[in-house]
C-alpha positions as CSV (number, residue, x, y, z in Angstrom):
1,X,11.4,45.9,-4.3
2,X,9.2,48.6,-2.4
3,X,6.3,48.0,0.0
4,X,3.0,48.2,-1.3
5,X,0.6,49.9,1.1
6,X,-2.5,48.9,2.0
7,X,-5.6,51.2,1.4
8,X,-7.1,52.9,4.5
9,X,-10.5,51.9,5.1
10,X,-13.1,54.6,5.8
11,X,-16.5,55.2,5.4
12,X,-17.3,56.3,2.2
13,X,-20.3,58.2,0.9
14,X,-21.3,59.7,-2.9
15,X,-21.9,63.4,-1.7
16,X,-19.6,65.1,1.2
17,X,-20.6,68.0,2.4
18,X,-18.3,70.9,2.4
19,X,-17.9,72.7,5.5
20,X,-14.5,73.9,5.3
21,X,-12.4,75.1,1.8
22,X,-8.6,76.6,1.8
23,X,-8.2,78.7,-0.8
24,X,-4.5,79.9,-2.3
25,X,-4.5,81.1,-5.5
26,X,-2.4,82.9,-7.7
27,X,-4.5,83.8,-10.4
28,X,-7.5,85.3,-8.4
29,X,-9.7,85.6,-12.0
30,X,-13.6,84.6,-10.1
31,X,-12.0,84.0,-6.8
32,X,-14.0,86.9,-4.8
33,X,-17.2,85.8,-6.4
34,X,-16.7,81.5,-5.8
35,X,-16.0,82.6,-2.0
36,X,-19.0,84.5,-1.3
37,X,-21.0,81.3,-3.3
38,X,-19.1,79.3,-0.3
39,X,-19.7,82.2,2.4
40,X,-23.1,81.8,1.1
41,X,-23.5,78.2,1.8
42,X,-22.0,78.3,5.4
43,X,-18.4,77.1,4.4
44,X,-15.3,78.1,6.9
45,X,-13.0,79.5,4.7
46,X,-9.1,79.4,5.6
47,X,-6.6,81.4,3.4
48,X,-3.0,82.5,3.0
49,X,-1.2,86.0,2.2
50,X,-2.2,87.8,-0.2
51,X,-5.5,85.3,-0.9
52,X,-6.8,85.9,2.0
53,X,-6.0,89.9,1.9
54,X,-8.5,89.9,-1.4
55,X,-10.9,88.1,0.2
56,X,-10.8,89.9,3.7
57,X,-11.5,93.5,1.4
58,X,-14.0,91.8,-0.1
59,X,-15.8,91.6,2.8
60,X,-16.1,87.9,3.1
61,X,-15.0,86.2,6.6
62,X,-11.9,84.3,6.4
63,X,-9.5,82.6,8.8
64,X,-5.6,82.8,8.3
65,X,-4.0,79.6,7.9
66,X,-1.4,81.0,10.3
67,X,-4.2,81.2,12.9
68,X,-5.4,78.2,12.3
69,X,-2.2,76.1,12.3
70,X,-0.7,78.7,15.4
71,X,2.1,78.6,13.1
72,X,3.3,82.0,11.5
73,X,3.8,82.2,7.5
74,X,7.7,82.4,7.3
75,X,10.7,82.1,5.2
76,X,9.7,84.7,2.8
77,X,6.4,82.5,2.0
78,X,8.5,79.6,1.4
79,X,6.9,78.0,4.4
80,X,2.8,78.6,4.8
81,X,0.8,75.3,4.5
82,X,3.1,72.5,5.0
83,X,1.9,72.0,8.2
84,X,-0.3,68.6,9.7
85,X,-2.7,70.5,10.9
86,X,-3.0,71.1,6.9
87,X,-2.3,67.7,5.6
88,X,-3.8,65.9,8.2
89,X,-7.1,68.3,7.4
90,X,-6.7,66.7,3.9
91,X,-5.7,63.5,4.3
92,X,-7.4,62.2,7.2
93,X,-9.8,59.6,6.2
94,X,-13.4,60.2,7.4
95,X,-15.2,57.4,9.3
96,X,-11.5,55.6,10.0
97,X,-11.2,55.6,14.2
98,X,-8.1,56.0,14.3
99,X,-7.8,58.9,11.9
100,X,-10.6,60.4,13.4
101,X,-8.9,60.1,17.1
102,X,-5.8,61.2,16.0
103,X,-7.0,64.4,14.2
104,X,-9.3,65.2,17.3
105,X,-5.9,64.8,19.7
106,X,-3.9,66.9,17.5
107,X,-6.7,69.4,17.0
108,X,-7.0,68.5,13.4
109,X,-10.3,69.9,11.9
110,X,-11.3,68.8,8.5
111,X,-10.6,70.4,5.3
112,X,-13.0,69.3,2.5
113,X,-12.1,71.0,-0.6
114,X,-8.6,73.0,-1.5
115,X,-8.9,75.7,-3.9
116,X,-5.5,76.5,-5.8
117,X,-3.3,77.3,-8.9
118,X,0.3,77.0,-8.9
119,X,3.5,79.5,-9.3
120,X,3.6,80.6,-13.0
121,X,6.6,78.8,-13.2
122,X,6.6,78.1,-17.0
123,X,5.4,81.8,-17.4
124,X,8.3,82.9,-15.6
125,X,10.8,80.7,-17.6
126,X,9.6,82.2,-21.1
127,X,10.0,85.9,-19.2
128,X,13.6,85.3,-19.5
129,X,13.8,85.7,-15.8
130,X,17.2,85.0,-14.0
131,X,18.0,80.9,-12.7
132,X,17.3,82.4,-9.4
133,X,13.8,83.8,-10.3
134,X,12.8,80.6,-11.7
135,X,13.8,79.0,-8.6
136,X,11.9,80.6,-6.4
137,X,8.4,79.9,-8.8
138,X,8.8,76.3,-8.4
139,X,5.6,75.9,-6.3
140,X,6.2,73.5,-3.6
141,X,3.3,73.7,-0.7
142,X,0.5,73.9,-3.5
143,X,1.7,70.8,-4.9
144,X,1.9,69.1,-1.9
145,X,-1.8,70.3,-0.9
146,X,-2.9,69.5,-4.3
147,X,-1.7,65.8,-4.1
148,X,-3.2,65.3,-0.5
149,X,-6.0,66.7,-1.7
150,X,-6.8,64.5,-4.4
151,X,-5.4,61.2,-3.3
152,X,-7.9,61.7,-0.4
153,X,-10.8,63.0,-3.4
154,X,-13.1,60.0,-1.5
155,X,-13.7,62.8,1.1
156,X,-12.0,65.7,-0.5
157,X,-12.4,68.1,-3.4
158,X,-9.5,69.7,-5.2
159,X,-10.5,72.8,-7.5
160,X,-7.2,74.0,-9.5
161,X,-8.4,76.5,-12.2
162,X,-10.8,79.4,-12.5
163,X,-12.7,77.3,-15.2
164,X,-13.9,74.9,-12.3
165,X,-15.6,77.0,-10.5
166,X,-18.8,77.1,-12.0
167,X,-18.8,73.6,-12.5
168,X,-18.3,72.9,-8.8
169,X,-20.5,75.5,-7.5
170,X,-23.7,73.9,-9.9
171,X,-22.8,70.5,-7.9
172,X,-23.2,72.2,-4.8
173,X,-26.3,73.9,-5.5
174,X,-27.7,70.8,-6.9
175,X,-26.4,68.5,-3.6
176,X,-27.4,70.6,-0.5
177,X,-23.5,72.3,-0.3
178,X,-21.9,68.7,-1.3
179,X,-19.8,67.5,-4.1
180,X,-20.4,64.1,-5.7
181,X,-17.8,61.3,-5.8
182,X,-17.9,61.5,-9.7
183,X,-16.8,65.2,-9.6
184,X,-14.3,64.5,-6.8
185,X,-12.7,61.8,-9.1
186,X,-12.4,63.7,-12.1
187,X,-11.1,66.8,-10.9
188,X,-8.6,64.6,-8.9
189,X,-7.7,63.2,-12.2
190,X,-7.2,66.4,-13.6
191,X,-5.4,67.6,-10.2
192,X,-2.6,64.8,-11.1
193,X,-2.6,65.5,-14.8
194,X,-1.3,69.1,-13.6
195,X,1.0,68.2,-11.4
196,X,2.7,66.1,-13.8
197,X,2.5,68.5,-16.2
198,X,4.0,70.8,-13.7
199,X,7.4,69.2,-12.6
200,X,7.5,67.8,-16.3
201,X,8.6,71.7,-17.2
202,X,10.5,71.9,-14.2
203,X,12.5,68.7,-15.0
204,X,12.6,69.7,-18.6
205,X,14.2,73.3,-17.7
206,X,16.4,71.9,-15.0
207,X,17.9,69.3,-17.7
208,X,18.4,72.2,-20.2
209,X,20.5,74.4,-17.6
210,X,24.1,74.5,-18.5
211,X,26.7,72.7,-16.4
212,X,23.8,70.9,-14.3
213,X,24.7,67.5,-16.8
214,X,27.0,65.5,-17.1
215,X,28.4,64.1,-20.3
216,X,26.3,61.4,-21.7
217,X,23.5,61.7,-19.4
218,X,20.0,61.3,-20.8
219,X,17.3,63.4,-18.5
220,X,14.2,61.6,-18.3
221,X,11.7,63.4,-20.9
222,X,8.0,63.7,-19.8
223,X,5.1,64.9,-22.1
224,X,1.8,65.6,-20.8
225,X,-1.4,66.1,-23.3
226,X,-4.7,67.4,-23.3
227,X,-7.4,65.7,-25.0
228,X,-9.2,68.3,-27.3
229,X,-11.1,66.9,-30.2
230,X,-12.7,63.4,-30.3
231,X,-12.6,61.6,-33.5
232,X,-14.7,59.3,-35.2
233,X,-11.6,57.2,-35.9
234,X,-7.8,57.2,-36.6
235,X,-6.7,56.6,-40.1
236,X,-9.1,53.6,-40.3
237,X,-12.6,52.9,-38.9
238,X,-11.9,50.2,-37.0
239,X,-8.9,52.1,-35.3
240,X,-11.2,53.5,-32.3
241,X,-10.8,55.4,-29.9
242,X,-9.2,58.0,-31.5
243,X,-8.2,62.1,-30.6
244,X,-6.2,64.9,-31.1
245,X,-4.7,66.2,-28.0
246,X,-2.7,69.6,-27.2
247,X,0.5,69.9,-25.3
248,X,-0.9,70.7,-21.9
249,X,-0.5,74.6,-21.4
250,X,-0.2,75.0,-25.3
251,X,-3.2,75.5,-27.7
252,X,-3.7,73.6,-31.0
253,X,-2.4,75.1,-34.0
254,X,-5.9,75.4,-35.3
255,X,-9.5,76.7,-34.4
256,X,-12.1,74.4,-36.0
257,X,-14.8,76.9,-37.1
258,X,-16.8,74.5,-38.9
259,X,-17.3,70.5,-39.3
260,X,-15.6,67.8,-37.8
261,X,-12.1,67.2,-38.9
262,X,-10.8,63.6,-39.6
263,X,-7.5,62.3,-38.4
264,X,-6.2,62.4,-42.1
265,X,-7.8,65.5,-42.5
266,X,-5.9,67.3,-39.4
267,X,-2.1,65.6,-40.9
268,X,-3.0,66.9,-44.0
269,X,-4.0,70.5,-42.5
270,X,-0.7,70.4,-40.1
271,X,1.5,70.1,-43.2
272,X,-0.1,71.9,-46.1
273,X,-0.4,74.6,-43.3
274,X,3.4,75.0,-42.4
275,X,4.2,74.5,-46.4
276,X,2.3,77.6,-47.5
277,X,3.5,79.6,-44.5
278,X,7.1,78.7,-45.7
279,X,6.0,79.7,-49.7
280,X,5.1,82.8,-48.4
281,X,8.3,83.7,-46.4
282,X,10.7,82.2,-48.7
283,X,8.7,84.3,-52.1
284,X,6.7,87.1,-50.6
285,X,3.7,85.7,-52.5
286,X,0.3,84.2,-51.4
287,X,0.4,80.6,-51.5
288,X,-1.7,77.4,-51.2
289,X,-1.6,73.9,-51.5
290,X,-3.6,71.0,-52.2
291,X,-3.1,67.9,-49.9
292,X,-4.3,64.2,-50.2
293,X,-3.1,61.9,-47.9
294,X,-0.2,63.7,-46.1
295,X,1.5,65.0,-49.3
296,X,0.9,67.6,-51.7
297,X,-1.0,67.0,-54.9
298,X,0.2,70.3,-55.7
299,X,1.1,73.7,-54.4
300,X,1.7,77.4,-55.7
301,X,2.3,81.0,-55.5
302,X,0.1,84.2,-57.1
303,X,1.4,84.0,-61.0
304,X,-0.8,85.5,-63.5
305,X,-2.4,82.8,-65.8
306,X,-2.1,82.6,-69.8
307,X,-4.8,82.5,-72.2
308,X,-4.0,78.8,-72.7
309,X,-4.1,78.0,-68.9
310,X,-7.3,79.8,-68.6
311,X,-8.6,77.2,-70.9
312,X,-7.6,74.4,-69.7
313,X,-8.7,75.2,-66.0
314,X,-11.6,76.1,-67.7
315,X,-11.9,80.0,-66.3
316,X,-12.7,82.7,-68.1
317,X,-9.5,85.1,-69.2
318,X,-11.2,88.2,-67.4
319,X,-12.1,86.6,-64.6
320,X,-8.8,85.2,-64.4
321,X,-7.0,88.7,-64.7
322,X,-9.4,89.8,-61.7
323,X,-9.0,87.2,-59.3
324,X,-7.3,88.4,-55.8
325,X,-3.9,86.9,-55.3
326,X,-4.8,84.5,-52.9
327,X,-7.9,82.6,-55.2
328,X,-5.2,82.8,-58.0
329,X,-2.8,80.8,-55.8
330,X,-5.8,78.3,-55.1
331,X,-6.5,77.7,-58.6
332,X,-3.1,77.0,-59.8
333,X,-2.2,74.6,-56.6
334,X,-5.8,72.5,-57.7
335,X,-4.9,72.7,-61.2
336,X,-1.5,71.3,-61.0
337,X,-3.0,67.4,-60.8
338,X,-6.7,68.2,-60.6
339,X,-7.3,64.3,-60.7
340,X,-5.0,63.5,-57.5
341,X,-6.6,67.0,-55.9
342,X,-10.0,65.4,-56.1
343,X,-11.5,65.3,-52.4
344,X,-8.4,67.5,-51.2
345,X,-7.9,69.5,-47.9
346,X,-6.5,72.9,-49.2
347,X,-4.3,75.3,-47.0
348,X,-4.0,78.9,-48.0
349,X,-1.3,81.5,-46.6
350,X,-3.5,84.5,-46.5
351,X,-6.8,85.8,-45.6
352,X,-9.8,83.5,-47.8
353,X,-11.7,86.0,-49.5
354,X,-14.8,85.5,-51.9
355,X,-13.0,84.8,-54.7
356,X,-11.3,82.0,-53.0
357,X,-14.3,80.5,-51.5
358,X,-16.2,80.9,-54.9
359,X,-13.5,78.3,-56.7
360,X,-13.9,76.3,-53.4
361,X,-17.4,75.9,-53.7
362,X,-17.3,74.4,-57.2
363,X,-14.8,71.6,-56.0
364,X,-14.8,68.1,-54.7
365,X,-13.0,69.5,-51.4
366,X,-12.5,68.3,-47.8
367,X,-11.6,71.4,-46.0
368,X,-9.4,74.5,-45.7
369,X,-6.9,76.0,-43.0
370,X,-6.2,79.5,-43.5
371,X,-5.4,82.6,-41.2
372,X,-8.5,84.1,-41.5
373,X,-11.4,84.3,-43.5
374,X,-13.9,87.5,-44.6
375,X,-17.9,87.2,-43.5
376,X,-18.6,86.7,-47.1
377,X,-16.1,83.5,-47.4
378,X,-17.2,82.3,-44.2
379,X,-20.6,82.0,-45.9
380,X,-20.1,80.2,-48.8
381,X,-17.8,77.2,-47.2
382,X,-19.9,77.3,-44.4
383,X,-22.9,76.3,-46.8
384,X,-20.7,73.7,-48.8
385,X,-21.0,69.9,-48.5
386,X,-24.1,70.3,-46.7
387,X,-22.6,72.6,-44.0
388,X,-20.0,69.7,-43.5
389,X,-17.4,71.4,-45.1
390,X,-14.4,72.0,-42.7
391,X,-12.9,75.0,-42.2
392,X,-9.7,75.5,-39.8
393,X,-8.8,78.7,-38.5
394,X,-5.3,78.8,-37.7
395,X,-3.9,79.9,-34.2
396,X,-2.1,83.1,-34.5
397,X,2.1,83.0,-33.8
398,X,1.8,79.4,-32.7
399,X,4.8,77.8,-31.3
400,X,5.2,74.4,-32.4
401,X,7.9,73.9,-30.0
402,X,11.8,73.0,-30.6
403,X,11.4,69.7,-30.5
404,X,8.6,67.1,-32.0
405,X,7.6,63.7,-30.5
406,X,6.4,60.4,-32.7
407,X,5.4,57.1,-31.0
408,X,5.5,54.1,-33.3
409,X,5.1,50.7,-32.3
410,X,5.3,51.2,-28.6
411,X,8.8,53.2,-29.4
412,X,9.1,57.2,-28.8
413,X,10.9,59.2,-31.5
414,X,12.2,62.1,-30.8
415,X,13.9,65.2,-33.3
416,X,14.1,68.5,-33.4
417,X,12.0,69.9,-35.8
418,X,12.9,71.2,-39.3
419,X,12.6,74.9,-39.4
420,X,14.7,75.1,-42.4
421,X,13.1,77.4,-45.0
422,X,14.6,77.3,-48.1
423,X,15.0,80.9,-49.8
424,X,17.5,82.2,-52.5
425,X,20.5,81.8,-50.0
426,X,20.4,77.9,-51.0
427,X,20.6,78.6,-54.6
428,X,23.5,80.1,-54.6
429,X,26.0,77.3,-55.2
430,X,25.8,76.4,-58.9
431,X,27.7,73.9,-60.0
432,X,27.1,73.4,-63.8
433,X,28.5,75.6,-66.8
434,X,25.3,77.5,-67.0
435,X,25.3,79.8,-63.9
436,X,22.4,82.0,-64.4
437,X,19.2,81.2,-62.5
438,X,16.5,84.2,-63.9
439,X,13.9,85.3,-60.6
440,X,11.5,82.9,-62.1
441,X,13.5,80.0,-62.1
442,X,14.5,80.8,-58.5
443,X,10.9,81.2,-57.2
444,X,10.2,77.6,-59.3
445,X,13.1,75.8,-57.5
446,X,12.2,77.5,-53.7
447,X,8.6,76.2,-54.6
448,X,9.3,73.1,-55.2
449,X,12.2,72.2,-52.4
450,X,9.3,73.6,-49.9
451,X,6.7,71.4,-51.4
452,X,9.2,68.2,-51.2
453,X,9.8,68.9,-47.5
454,X,6.1,68.4,-46.4
455,X,6.2,65.1,-49.2
456,X,6.2,61.6,-48.3
457,X,10.0,60.8,-49.5
458,X,11.6,59.6,-51.6
459,X,10.2,62.5,-53.3
460,X,10.9,64.6,-56.6
461,X,8.6,67.9,-57.8
462,X,8.8,69.5,-60.9
463,X,7.9,73.4,-60.9
464,X,7.0,75.8,-63.7
465,X,5.3,79.6,-63.7
466,X,5.0,79.2,-59.9
467,X,3.1,76.0,-59.5
468,X,3.9,72.4,-59.1
469,X,3.1,70.5,-62.1
470,X,4.3,66.9,-60.7
471,X,5.0,65.5,-57.5
472,X,6.2,62.3,-57.4
473,X,6.4,60.9,-54.0
474,X,7.3,57.8,-51.4
475,X,9.3,55.9,-54.3
476,X,12.1,53.8,-52.9
477,X,14.0,54.5,-56.2
478,X,14.3,58.0,-57.0
479,X,14.6,57.7,-60.6
480,X,11.1,55.9,-60.3
481,X,10.0,59.2,-58.2
482,X,11.2,61.5,-61.5
483,X,9.1,59.3,-63.9
484,X,5.7,59.0,-61.4
485,X,6.4,62.8,-61.1
486,X,7.2,63.4,-64.7
487,X,4.5,61.5,-66.0
488,X,2.2,64.0,-64.5
489,X,4.3,67.2,-66.1
490,X,3.4,65.4,-69.3
491,X,-0.3,65.2,-68.4
492,X,-0.5,68.6,-67.5
493,X,1.4,69.9,-70.6
494,X,-0.6,68.1,-73.0
495,X,-4.0,69.4,-70.7
496,X,-3.0,72.1,-73.0
497,X,-2.9,70.7,-76.5
498,X,-5.3,72.1,-78.5
499,X,-7.1,68.7,-79.2
500,X,-7.6,68.3,-75.5
501,X,-8.7,72.2,-75.2
502,X,-11.2,71.1,-78.2
503,X,-13.4,68.2,-76.9
504,X,-16.4,68.1,-77.4
505,X,-18.3,67.5,-74.4
506,X,-22.2,66.9,-74.3
507,X,-24.3,69.6,-72.0
508,X,-24.3,68.3,-68.7
509,X,-21.1,66.4,-68.2
510,X,-19.8,67.4,-64.7
511,X,-16.5,69.5,-64.0
512,X,-14.6,66.2,-62.3
513,X,-16.0,63.9,-64.9
514,X,-14.6,66.4,-67.7
515,X,-11.1,66.5,-65.8
516,X,-11.2,62.6,-65.9
517,X,-12.4,62.3,-69.5
518,X,-8.9,64.9,-70.9
519,X,-6.8,63.0,-68.7
520,X,-7.9,59.2,-69.9
521,X,-7.8,60.9,-73.6
522,X,-4.2,61.9,-72.9
523,X,-3.8,58.7,-72.0
524,X,-5.0,57.1,-74.4
525,X,-4.7,53.5,-72.7
526,X,-8.6,52.5,-72.6
527,X,-9.7,49.0,-72.3
528,X,-13.1,48.2,-74.8
529,X,-15.6,48.4,-72.0
530,X,-13.7,51.9,-70.6
531,X,-13.6,53.9,-74.0
532,X,-17.5,53.0,-75.1
533,X,-18.4,54.5,-71.7
534,X,-15.5,57.8,-72.3
535,X,-17.2,57.9,-75.3
536,X,-20.9,58.9,-74.3
537,X,-19.4,61.9,-72.8
538,X,-19.0,63.8,-76.1
539,X,-21.1,65.2,-78.4
540,X,-18.8,63.5,-81.6
541,X,-16.2,60.7,-80.7
542,X,-12.8,62.6,-80.6
543,X,-10.1,61.9,-82.9
544,X,-7.2,60.0,-80.8
545,X,-4.4,62.0,-79.6
546,X,-1.5,59.9,-81.5
547,X,1.7,59.5,-79.8
548,X,3.6,61.6,-82.5
549,X,0.9,64.3,-81.4
550,X,2.0,64.1,-77.8
551,X,5.9,64.2,-78.6
552,X,5.9,66.8,-80.9
553,X,3.9,68.7,-78.3
554,X,6.0,68.1,-75.4
555,X,9.2,69.3,-77.2
556,X,8.0,72.3,-77.1
557,X,8.4,72.0,-72.9
558,X,11.3,74.3,-72.0
559,X,12.2,76.5,-68.1
560,X,10.9,73.7,-65.8
561,X,12.6,73.7,-63.1
562,X,13.2,70.3,-60.8
563,X,14.1,69.6,-57.1
564,X,14.7,66.3,-55.0
565,X,14.5,66.0,-51.5
566,X,17.8,64.4,-51.1
567,X,20.9,63.6,-54.0
568,X,20.5,62.0,-57.2
569,X,22.7,59.3,-56.9
570,X,23.0,58.5,-61.0
571,X,22.8,60.6,-64.0
572,X,19.4,58.5,-65.0
573,X,16.9,61.1,-63.2
574,X,18.8,63.6,-65.0
575,X,18.4,61.9,-68.6
576,X,14.3,61.3,-68.1
577,X,14.1,64.7,-67.1
578,X,15.7,66.3,-69.9
579,X,12.4,65.1,-71.6
580,X,9.8,67.0,-70.1
581,X,11.5,70.6,-70.2
582,X,13.8,70.8,-67.3
583,X,16.2,73.8,-67.4
584,X,16.9,74.4,-63.9
585,X,18.0,71.9,-61.0
586,X,18.2,72.2,-57.3
587,X,19.3,68.9,-54.6
588,X,21.3,68.8,-51.8
589,X,24.6,67.3,-53.7
590,X,27.0,65.4,-51.3
591,X,26.6,61.8,-53.6
592,X,29.8,60.1,-54.8
593,X,28.2,60.3,-58.5
594,X,28.2,64.3,-58.2
595,X,30.4,65.2,-60.9
596,X,28.5,62.6,-63.5
597,X,25.5,63.9,-62.6
598,X,26.6,67.7,-62.9
599,X,28.0,66.9,-66.3
600,X,24.8,65.0,-67.5
601,X,23.2,68.6,-66.7
602,X,25.7,70.2,-68.7
603,X,25.2,68.1,-72.1
604,X,21.7,69.4,-71.7
605,X,22.0,72.7,-70.8
606,X,20.3,72.9,-67.4
607,X,21.6,75.0,-64.4
608,X,21.9,73.2,-61.3
609,X,22.4,74.4,-57.5
610,X,23.6,72.0,-55.0
611,X,21.6,73.5,-51.6
612,X,23.0,71.5,-49.2
613,X,20.2,70.6,-47.2
614,X,18.6,67.2,-47.7
615,X,14.6,67.3,-46.9
616,X,13.6,64.1,-46.0
617,X,10.1,63.7,-45.1
618,X,8.4,60.7,-43.3
């Protein structure tokens, strides 16, 4: 077992006057102004190389570290500050008689503050520099001074970023040229986090270099996160504290423009945003998604509405014809399953315009993520929910990294991100007798498949006319996914039945109550008490929609596309899908029952493509 050191005693005080500071920065943002402030407080400034030159040219008194140590900078600048007179000045414990005497004997002066930032190693790697150049940009002296200063924070102040200058300056102004122990501890914590992240990036880069890893060698993975947003709670109110963190030196994927997002809101936003981006990439059409509890209630692309759809979605035909593509996409996504979309979090692929904002204004929704917003749209949305509507703006060109990590029950899971974008190339292997896939069928199969990529597995989805019309998520049995989604498909179709469209609602019945009442009319399985309350919403009590009327109407269904996130293990899913107008099927294939499933598709006249890509999502 390693020997554990005992604490070194000294005289600790809250406010430590700054009398000498060492400055060595590669990022010179704000350094002249900060050095001028230090000089105004009679702080003796030590510096190195280019930093000393910059400070001196600004007319600020500065001593080169080499003059102080009596040792010249050497080895192409690799050795500048690695000297006992530097690290002794940083690590000496104030008020400790032994330390004080040794410092006096060695001519070591106390250094009360270090201002530094590290060589830009990550930026060098990102630039595509050679192996040798990357090695040269591994900082040695900087991290050494950082750790020495941070370790001795009871007496010394470590400053590692230009955005800390104002905070340090304010503290010194308020404390007669000194820093407080509270500030020194906070800055030390940030410094150690920076050091950990810096070494982590170096270790990760090294482990990825060809020829540097033995067969079977698994390098240690270190991940460093920066707290960004404190959340009210996690998944549930008792799960406190909770927060969102960014990867160090990386932004969050969204900027919060309005409202206070919660844990589940942000999970929905992350998944919904990826979905609409991929839909836009794959189809070239404006796309939208409506999410609830990390699965889509609906998703769609911009395809014009029929007159019957306009009536079912309560939008005037002339208004629908004038809608912008992004507004049209969201109108479709929201109306796939309007009961499940109640209180959704939505995403759109294109700038939110006034048309889209007006649709959102009248819906019960928690928030939206989009690439941008027009001034008028932002004004409308910021007024929604008493100013609490969540508005997120996506970070342009955000890089999520090649790998993703998750902790569950103390275990860390790592995998390559699922970067496959389903497109036309995945619909080429048509294995049924019917081979033709129209452009519309291709579009709907792609839509359904991309939707399932962001749906909790097992999952199956139905699409028609550029919108999801049924999503079956999170079932252990695939045929149960089909039945769950199929029930939603039937409801979507039957919302367009003449008797449903003609329901005589009383004046003043709210929009969502009308939505719910239509669905319950279609389902028809009222309790006595429920039916009494339901009937109160109508000017005259509607005649029931009979089972025969439903069956007759559903017989007209055709041209529906179905996709599955994994193979159909049996033909039962196809048998059930045939009752819902399915004409086109996409699935990965790979089951021992593929032939049986293909034969079922042939019997029903369906065209089926094997995508050869499984899309499980958990």
